[in-house]
GUTOR-52558 format. One record per residue: x, y, z of N, C-alpha, C, O in turn; residue number from 0; chain; residue in three letters. Coordinates in pm, whole numbers, m for minus. Each point is the difference from the previous one (the first is absolute). Example, Ala and Ser with C-alpha at 12.3 -4.5 7.8 and 13.67 -1.06 7.14 Angstrom:
<atoms>
    n.X    n.Y    n.Z   ca.X   ca.Y   ca.Z    c.X    c.Y    c.Z    o.X    o.Y    o.Z tiza bami tiro
   1319   m569    780    m89    119      0     90    120      0    104     m2     66    0    A  ALA
   m139    107   m138     82    119      6    m77    109     73     51    111     17    1    A  SER
</atoms>
This chain:
<atoms>
    n.X    n.Y    n.Z   ca.X   ca.Y   ca.Z    c.X    c.Y    c.Z    o.X    o.Y    o.Z tiza bami tiro
  m3135    821  m3716    110     m6     94    130     30    m74     16    m34   m117    0    A  UNK
     75     98    186    130     35    m56     78   m127    m33     10    m92     81    1    A  UNK
     45     89   m203     80   m115    m44    147     40     m6     36    101    m61    2    A  UNK
     48   m181    125    143     28      7     77   m114    m65    m15   m116     38    3    A  UNK
     97    150   m135     88    m98    m63    135      1     69     63    105     13    4    A  UNK
    m19   m221     30    134    m15     58     88    m51   m113     m7   m117    m37    5    A  UNK
     90    205    m16     77    m32   m120    139    m49     38     80     74     57    6    A  UNK
    m52   m198    m90    130    m62     23     92     43   m114    m16    m44   m113    7    A  UNK
    112    129    144     81     66   m100    130    m66    m37     91     68    m49    8    A  UNK
    m77   m197     69    120    m71    m41    m41   m126    m76    m95    m69     38    9    A  UNK
    168     40   m143    m23   m122    m77    123    m90      4      5   m103    m68   10    A  UNK
     92    140    145    129    m68      5    m13   m141     58    m73    m19     96   11    A  UNK
    143    m79   m153      0   m134     60     56      7    143     99     68     26   12    A  UNK
   m162   m139     66     45      1    139    m29    129     73     62     28    103   13    A  UNK
   m153     50   m153    m30    132     55    m50     m7    145    m72    m92     38   14    A  UNK
    112    191     41    m47     14    138   m139     64      4    m72    m14     99   15    A  UNK
     35     82   m204   m124     76     m3   m125    m83     14   m101     49     51   16    A  UNK
    105   m175    m94   m120    m82      9    m42    m20    146   m118     12     33   17    A  UNK
    213    m43     53    m30    m17    143    m48    131     61    m91      1     83   18    A  UNK
    153    109   m123    m40    132     53   m142     33    m45    m82     44     81   19    A  UNK
     52    m64   m208   m133     32    m52   m107    m87     66   m109     49     29   20    A  UNK
    138   m174     m5    m95    m88     67    m23     44    144   m112     m8     50   21    A  UNK
    216     55     17    m10     53    135    m91    123      0    m88     13     86   22    A  UNK
    109     77   m182    m85    119    m11   m144    m43    m23    m92     50     66   23    A  UNK
     71   m141   m159   m135    m46    m32    m67    m66    121   m117     25     28   24    A  UNK
    191   m108     44    m57    m69    117    m46    100    106   m107    m15     57   25    A  UNK
    187    115    m31    m37    101     99   m116     86    m52    m95     27     74   26    A  UNK
    103     14   m199   m105     83    m58   m134    m73     m3   m105     61     21   27    A  UNK
    108   m189    m48   m124    m79    m14    m80    m11    129   m118    m37     m4   28    A  UNK
    178     69    115    m73     m1    128    m92    121     15    m86      3     87   29    A  UNK
    105     95   m173    m76    124      9   m136    m16    m66    m21    m87    m85   30    A  UNK
    m72    174    126   m135     m2    m58    m33    131    m72   m111     16    m50   31    A  UNK
    206     76     44    m27    131    m60     41     10   m147    m15    105    m61   32    A  UNK
     68   m213      6     41     m2   m140     13   m145    m46      7    m92     82   33    A  UNK
     m4     74   m213     28   m131    m60    142      4    m53     46    103    m49   34    A  UNK
     23   m216     58    141     m5    m41     21   m114    m99    m62   m105      9   35    A  UNK
    152    130   m103     38   m103    m96    150      7    m22     56    109    m18   36    A  UNK
      8   m222     18    143     m9    m29     16     m7   m151    m55    m88    m65   37    A  UNK
    132    181      9     24      8   m144    149    m25    m21     84     83     34   38    A  UNK
    m52   m198    m92    138    m42    m22     41     32   m143    m58    m55    m93   39    A  UNK
    155    143     75     45     36   m134     44   m122    m81    m13     m2   m122   40    A  UNK
     63    m97    189     46   m121    m69   m113    m65    m79     24    m58   m106   41    A  UNK
   m146     67    155   m115    m60    m67    m41     75   m127    m71    m55    m84   42    A  UNK
    115    178     68    m37     79   m117    103     m8   m112    m29     33   m115   43    A  UNK
    148    m75    148    105    m24   m101     10    114   m101      3    m23   m121   44    A  UNK
      3    145    171      9    116    m87    139     10    m61     99      3     73   45    A  UNK
    m90      3   m206    131     23    m61     43    144     24    m76     81     52   46    A  UNK
    198    m50    m90     42    140      7   m101     81    m80    m41    m41   m109   47    A  UNK
      2    155    161   m108     81    m57      0     m7   m153     96     42    m66   48    A  UNK
   m205    m94     11     m7    m25   m145   m124     61    m66    m43    m47   m105   49    A  UNK
    m14    148    166   m113     71    m61     55    119    m80     82     76     50   50    A  UNK
   m128    m62   m174     49    108    m86    m55    136     37     65    103    m20   51    A  UNK
   m186   m102     76    m66    126     34     21     28    149     m7    m93     81   52    A  UNK
     34    218    m42     19     31    142   m121    m43     85   m114     12    m45   53    A  UNK
    138    m63    166   m110    m48     84   m100    108     36   m115    m32     33   54    A  UNK
    154    157    m37    m94    107     35   m117      8    m98   m102     62     30   55    A  UNK
    116   m124   m147   m109     m1    m97    m94   m119     19   m110     m1    m55   56    A  UNK
    153    m98    132    m86   m114     31    m37    m86   m120   m103    m67      2   57    A  UNK
    184     67   m104    m26    m79   m121     92   m121     m3    103      0    m68   58    A  UNK
   m141   m102    140     86   m116     15    m19   m100   m113   m114    m34    m34   59    A  UNK
    223    m13    m23     m5    m94   m112     18   m144     46    m53    m92    m63   60    A  UNK
    128     71    169     37   m135     41    m92    m56    108    m44     72     89   61    A  UNK
     16   m201   m100    m90    m65     95     55      7    142    m76     19     95   62    A  UNK
    209    m35    m78     56      6    136    m20    138     62    m19     11    121   63    A  UNK
     24     93   m201    m25    135     51   m146     16     39    m31     59    103   64    A  UNK
    m58   m110   m185   m143     10     29    m34    m74    130    m80     48     79   65    A  UNK
    141   m165    m58    m24    m75    125     55     75    120    m65      9    104   66    A  UNK
    185     45   m118     62     78    107    m84    124     30    m23     33    117   67    A  UNK
    m21     34   m219    m84    119     16   m129    m33     76    m37     71     94   68    A  UNK
    m29   m177   m134   m126    m38     66     23    m31    148    m82     38     84   69    A  UNK
    191   m105    m52     29    m34    140     27    126     81    m60     19    107   70    A  UNK
    146     67   m154     38    120     76   m119     95     13    m14     67    103   71    A  UNK
    m70    m60   m203   m117     89      4   m100    m40    108    m79     83     44   72    A  UNK
     80   m209      0    m93    m49    101     19     64    137    m93      2     81   73    A  UNK
    212     51    m53     35     39    135    m17    149     26      8     84    m90   74    A  UNK
    m32    m53    218     m7    138     48    134     44     59     28    119     12   75    A  UNK
     54   m217     25    127     28     66     93   m119    m19    m42   m109    m40   76    A  UNK
    169    133     71    102   m104    m20     98      1    116     31    104     57   77    A  UNK
     17   m222    m24    116    m15     87    107    m62    m89    m14   m114    m45   78    A  UNK
    121    187     21    109    m51    m81    102    m69     91     51     61     94   79    A  UNK
    m23   m186   m121    104    m75     70    120     m1    m93     m1    m65   m104   80    A  UNK
    105    137    144    112     19    m92    135    m36     64     25     32    116   81    A  UNK
     59    m98   m194    139    m16     43     74    129    m33    m51     88    m70   82    A  UNK
    172    m80    120     89    107    m42    114    m62    m77     78    m79     54   83    A  UNK
    m69    116   m181    111    m44    m86     75    125    m44    m59     88    m63   84    A  UNK
    186    m80     95     84    112    m44    m61    136     33     m4     90    m83   85    A  UNK
    m42    m77    208    m56    125     52   m132     39    m66    m37    117      2   86    A  UNK
    m34   m212    m61   m128     31    m62    m91   m123      8     36   m101     61   87    A  UNK
   m153    111   m121    m93   m111     m4     43    m99   m108     97     24    m72   88    A  UNK
   m168   m133     61     34   m100   m102    m40     50   m139    m95     76    m15   89    A  UNK
    169   m120    m83    m35     32   m138   m136    m55    m37    m74     64    m76   90    A  UNK
     39   m180    128   m130    m61    m32   m115     87     50   m100     17    m70   91    A  UNK
    114     38    190   m107     86     54     m8    130    m78   m109     44    m35   92    A  UNK
    222     18      8     m1    126    m77    m62    m23   m137    m79     81    m46   93    A  UNK
    114   m191    m19    m56    m33   m130   m152    m17      8    m73     53    m84   94    A  UNK
     26   m125    184   m144    m23     16    m74    131     25   m110     20    m53   95    A  UNK
    168     67    132    m61    130     25     m9     80   m130   m102     62    m28   96    A  UNK
    209    m64    m50      8     81   m122    m98    m44   m108    m28     78    m92   97    A  UNK
    m23   m198     98    m96    m47    m99   m130     81     m1    m68      7   m102   98    A  UNK
     33     52    215   m132     60     17     10    146     44    106     45     43   99    A  UNK
   m217     26    m54     m5    135     53   m132     27     72     m1     13    122  100    A  UNK
   m108     m5   m195   m129     38     60    m44    m98    108    m69     38     95  101    A  UNK
    107   m162   m108    m39   m102     98     56     30    139    m56    m43    100  102    A  UNK
    165    117    m93     63     35    128    m58    131     57      6     21    122  103    A  UNK
    m59     65   m204    m35    137     38    m98      8    116    m95    m79     10  104    A  UNK
    120    176     78    m88     33    112    m29   m119     90   m114    m24     42  105    A  UNK
    217    m49    m14     m6   m113     93    108     20    105     74     99     m5  106    A  UNK
    m64   m191     98     96     14    110    100   m115     m2    m27   m107    m54  107    A  UNK
    143    132    113    103   m104      6     74      5    133     31    106     53  108    A  UNK
     m3   m225     m2     87    m19    115    113    m92    m42     m6    m64   m106  109    A  UNK
    110     57    189    119    m75    m39     51    m90    112      3     38    117  110    A  UNK
     36   m157   m158     72    m94     85    125    m36    m78     m9    m54   m110  111    A  UNK
    125     84    167    124    m20    m74     96    m85     81    m11    m13    122  112    A  UNK
    106    m45   m194    103    m80     67    132     14    m76      3     17   m122  113    A  UNK
    104    m26    198    134     10    m57    101     24    110    m33     m3    118  114    A  UNK
    157     26   m158    106     19     99    m23    126     83     40      5    117  115    A  UNK
   m103     95   m174    m35    123     72   m151     10     15    m56    110      2  116    A  UNK
    m10   m225      8   m145     m2     18    m79     30   m125   m123     10      5  117    A  UNK
    190      4   m118    m69     31   m124    m47    143    m11    m79     33    m89  118    A  UNK
    126     52    177    m51    138      3     33     79   m126    m77     86    m42  119    A  UNK
    190   m115    m17     37     74   m122    m88    m41   m118    m28     82    m87  120    A  UNK
    m16   m207     85    m94    m44   m103   m131     76     13    m59     42   m100  121    A  UNK
     14    m25    222   m127     71     22     14    147    m35    m95     60    m52  122    A  UNK
    209      0     77     19    140    m39    m21     17   m150    m62     97    m43  123    A  UNK
    112   m189    m35    m21      6   m145   m146    m22    m35    m56     68    m86  124    A  UNK
     m7   m164    153   m141    m28    m28    m88    121     35    m98     26    m69  125    A  UNK
    132     46    174    m79    118     37      3    104   m113   m102     63    m29  126    A  UNK
    215    m44    m34     10     93   m113    m85    m47   m118    m68     80    m64  127    A  UNK
     71   m209     37    m79    m57   m108   m149     15     29    m78     36    m88  128    A  UNK
     39    m63    211   m142     10     37    m52    141    m21   m114     18    m44  129    A  UNK
    194     82     76    m42    139    m21    m33     27   m146    m98     68    m29  130    A  UNK
    177   m119    m60    m23     19   m144   m127    m70    m46    m64     44    m95  131    A  UNK
     27   m153    163   m120    m77    m37   m125     46     75   m106    m63    m12  132    A  UNK
    117    172     88   m111     54     78    m48    m99    106   m120    m14     25  133    A  UNK
    216    m53     37    m28    m93    109     45     67    129    112     49      9  134    A  UNK
   m199    m47     91     34     56    130     68   m109     83    m61    m99     38  135    A  UNK
    189    120    m11     70    m99     81     m1     42    147     11    118     31  136    A  UNK
    m26   m215     56    m12     28    143    137     11     65    100    m50    m53  137    A  UNK
    m97    115    166    126     27     68     61   m126     64    120    m23    m13  138    A  UNK
   m202    m55     80     52   m119     70     58    m99    m99    m44     m7   m115  139    A  UNK
    143    m68    160     66    m99    m86     55   m111     87     54     25    108  140    A  UNK
    m66   m148   m154     66   m112     65    133    m20    m72      3    m20   m121  141    A  UNK
    107     26    196    134    m18    m55     64   m121     67     37      6    117  142    A  UNK
    m24   m114   m191     52   m125     53    147    m17    m37     39     20   m115  143    A  UNK
     41    m55    212    143    m15    m21     37   m144    m32    m42    m93     69  144    A  UNK
    119     75   m174     50   m134    m31     87    m54    113     13   m121     17  145    A  UNK
     47    210     61     91    m41    108    m75    m47    124     45    m93     67  146    A  UNK
   m158    156    m36    m67    m33    127   m138    m65    m16    m48    m62     94  147    A  UNK
    m14     76   m210   m134    m56    m20     m1   m125    m88   m106    m55    m30  148    A  UNK
    223     11    m11     15   m121    m79    114    m83     57    111     50     19  149    A  UNK
   m138   m174      9    105    m91     46     81    m43   m122    m57    m44   m100  150    A  UNK
    188     56    109     89    m32   m113    m39     74   m127     18    m51   m111  151    A  UNK
    m71    171    127    m39     87   m111   m113    m57    m87    m29     54   m106  152    A  UNK
    m34   m164    150    m99    m61    m88   m127    m51     69   m104    m11    m66  153    A  UNK
    109    m20    194   m119    m51     70    m62    117     76     59     54     92  154    A  UNK
   m180    m16   m133    m64    119     55    m47    m24    142    m83    m87     26  155    A  UNK
    137    166     67    m38     m3    141     m5    143     50     93     48     65  156    A  UNK
   m204     22    m97     m7    142     34     m5     24    150    m61    m77     75  157    A  UNK
    123    183    m32     m9     42    139   m146     32     31    m71     51    m86  158    A  UNK
     26    m81    206   m143     20     34    m51    142    m19   m117     19    m32  159    A  UNK
    202     83     50    m47    138    m11    m44     36   m141    m72     98    m19  160    A  UNK
    114   m175    m81    m38     31   m138   m151    m14    m23    m56     67    m87  161    A  UNK
     m9   m153    163   m144    m17    m19    m75    129     34    m95     37    m70  162    A  UNK
    137     32    174    m64    127     36     24    105   m109    m89     78    m33  163    A  UNK
    210    m77    m22     30     95   m108    m83    m33   m123    m51     90    m66  164    A  UNK
     38   m218     35    m83    m40   m114   m146     42     22    m66     44    m94  165    A  UNK
     18    m57    215   m137     43     30    m16    149    m30   m103     40    m56  166    A  UNK
    201     40     91     m5    143    m30      1     24   m151    m75     84    m49  167    A  UNK
    160   m156    m23      3     13   m146   m137    m33    m58    m52     72    m85  168    A  UNK
     m7   m181    131   m132    m40    m48   m107    104     36    m83     35    m84  169    A  UNK
     85     13    208    m95    103     42      6    121    m93   m102     47    m49  170    A  UNK
    222      3     26     18    120    m82    m38    m26   m146    m64     84    m63  171    A  UNK
    103   m198     11    m28    m31   m140   m150    m17    m24    m53     49   m100  172    A  UNK
    m14   m117    190   m145    m18    m15    m72    134     13    m92     28    m78  173    A  UNK
    132     55    174    m64    131     16     15     84   m126    m97     61    m46  174    A  UNK
    215    m57    m10     22     77   m123    m71    m64   m119    m51     71    m86  175    A  UNK
     49   m203     82    m71    m68   m108   m148     35      0    m60     23   m105  176    A  UNK
      0    m20    225   m142     39     12    m21    145    m39    m95     33    m72  177    A  UNK
    182     54    119    m15    142    m31     14     27   m149    m75     80    m56  178    A  UNK
    168   m145     m8     22     24   m142   m108    m61    m89    m12     38   m116  179    A  UNK
    m64   m131    168   m114    m54    m76    m95    111    m37    m60     m2   m107  180    A  UNK
     45    100    196    m90    113    m30     56     85   m114    m77     55    m79  181    A  UNK
    207    m44     69     62     75   m110    m23    m73   m132    m32     63   m101  182    A  UNK
     47   m193    102    m19    m78   m124   m146      4    m46    m27     m7   m120  183    A  UNK
    m66     17    213   m143      4    m36    m43    139    m44    m96     15    m77  184    A  UNK
    167     87    127    m42    138    m25     49     54   m127    m28    115    m33  185    A  UNK
</atoms>
């Protein structure tokens, strides 16, 4: 069965992303066409990239990198839950992505973002990064506004229509994840 990692891309104290990622996971878990796991970057405690050898060589020296590699390699696809900081994704998420290379290749990605402009600019940057990692990113995106989907900018209360958009993101990500499994096997 297709395995999808829901990656919580913020490690900031008081982060809004935890509620968003749990919402994604709760909705995704109702499905029977894939398995889902919530992957919280905070639990991996990755320092600023500290591997001497480029990740494309897959020669990891540090235990935290080896653990991160093993986790990411398990999945066929990913849903990235990202905040928008300064018109881009979080430094923690970019750092975690940069640790690895082959583990991301020929897989699929969908995006759920949040911020003052729905986090769309963060996803634009992530789409460029995914292309370099040979990840097929899907067209649909959930864009949550801090102004309308969070009470007092901190209590997550998504508008009901977001669930339908998330379903589309999941549909597309799972379909591409399944299709790309044949590329990885071939």
